[in-house]
DOMAR-467074 format. One record per residue (C-alpha): y, x negated, z. Coordinates in steps of 0.05 Angstrom, whole numbers, padded with zeros to 5 digits, always signed. Each point is the difference from the previous one (the first is absolute). Example, Ala and Ser with C-alpha at 12.3 -4.5 7.8 and 13.67 -1.06 7.14 Angstrom:
-00090-00246+00156+00069-00027-00013
//
This chain:
-00809+00156-00651+00011-00070+00029-00010+00029+00069-00068+00027-00020-00019-00068-00030+00023-00037+00062-00040+00047+00045-00060-00009-00045+00006-00075+00001+00008-00002+00076-00060+00045+00008-00040-00040-00050+00016-00066+00035-00021+00027+00068-00062+00031-00029-00017-00064-00037+00007-00039+00065-00045+00050+00036-00051+00002-00056+00004-00076-00008-00017-00009+00074-00063+00043-00012-00021-00028-00067+00036-00062-00025+00017-00001-00074+00015+00046-00057-00029+00063+00032+00061+00007+00045+00047-00012-00059-00035+00052-00042+00001+00052+00056+00074-00013+00013+00017+00008-00074-00040+00065-00005+00035+00028+00062+00069-00021-00027-00014+00034-00067-00028+00062+00035+00061+00004+00045+00047-00006-00059-00038+00054-00038+00001+00047+00059+00074-00013+00011+00015+00014-00074-00042+00064+00002+00039+00023+00061+00065-00010-00037-00025+00028-00066-00043+00061+00013-00048+00017-00056+00020+00060-00043-00044+00060+00012
//
């Protein structure tokens, strides 16, 4: 799980830098957090398939 978190953090930091260069401020932070959470959810779903 720590590997997923580390990957999410690294992705979020790079995305925050990229978004921050476009629009300085909290928009980049919010986008990065959303993408980190989305990535974690998708990773969790991949490891825990929903019962059918």
